[in-house]
Each structure stands twice: as C-alpha cells, then as structure tokens.
N, C-alpha and C positions, 0 to 999 in steps of 0.2 A: 444266755438264754433268758428271755423275760417272760413273765406271766401277765396275761391280759384277761380281764373279765370279758365275757362274750358281748355284753352290751357296749363296752368300750371298743372292742374290736370292730363291731358293726359300725359304730360312729366314725371310726378312723381307719376303715378297711384299706383304703388306698395307701395310707401311711404304713400300715402293717405289711402290705405287699411290698412296698418300696424297701422297707427294712429287711424283709426276707431276701429280696434280690441282692441286697448289699451284704448278706451273710448273717443277719441277726435273726435267729430262730425265735419264734413266739409260741408259747404254750397258752392255749385258750382254755379258760376255766368257766364252768357254769355251776353256780351255787357252791363255789369253793372247791369243786372237784375238777381235776384235770381231764379235759374231754378231747382235745385235738391239738395238733402241732402244725404250725405254718412254716414251711421251708421253701427255699427257692426251687424252681424246676431243675436247675443244674444239680443241686444237692440231691433231689429226688432221683434223678438219673444215675448219679454216682452210687447211691445206696441200692438202687435196683440192680446194679451189676454185680453185687456180692454173690458169689457162687453158692449154691446149695451144698449142704453136707454130703448129699448123695453124689453130686458131681465131683466134689473134692476127693471122696473115697475112691470113686471109679477112675479118676484121672491121676491118682497118687503115683509118684515115681518109686514107691516102696517095692521091694522085692522080698521073696521068701527069706526069712531069717533076719530081716531088718528090725522086726519087733520082737521083744522077749515073749516066750511062751506064757500063756495064762494058765493058772491052776484052775481046775474045775471047781465050781461053787459047791459048797457042802449042801447035801440034800436036806431039805426042810422036813422036819418030823411033824406029822399031823396026828393029833390025838383023836381017838374015836369018840363020837358023841353018844 
C-alpha cells in the first residue's frame, strides 16, 4: 500500500486508478493526514460482501449448550451524592 499526497494523486489520477485495478491500494493524504483510500472496484465488491455481525449471529449453526454459561456481572455500587 502506498501513500500519495492529494496534489500528486490529482496530477496522476489515471495512473493511480491503473495501479488500483492492478491490486495496488493507495492511501491519499492531505496535509499529512490520511483522508481516503483508492481500491479497485473488484476489491470494493469483495469487501462489501462481508456479512454483518447480526447476520452471523442469526445464521450461526450453534445450538443450546454449544457455548459455556456466562456468569452474571457483579452489580455496580453507586455511592450517594
């Protein structure tokens, strides 16, 4: 992964896109701060297919008893003001 200043990315945008399509990710910086990432569309599609945690939990093959029992958390004591 390479870092490119925004002004340089603007000047060589076509080359930055060609590199992304070839699998070279680019981090775009502005004033030394990382602002954006350029990736290929195919990489974007791959990353977009990552399932959400909610989906994983509702579609889990786990059955009752597969996970160990959790002990209840200790109650927090609040002092009176």
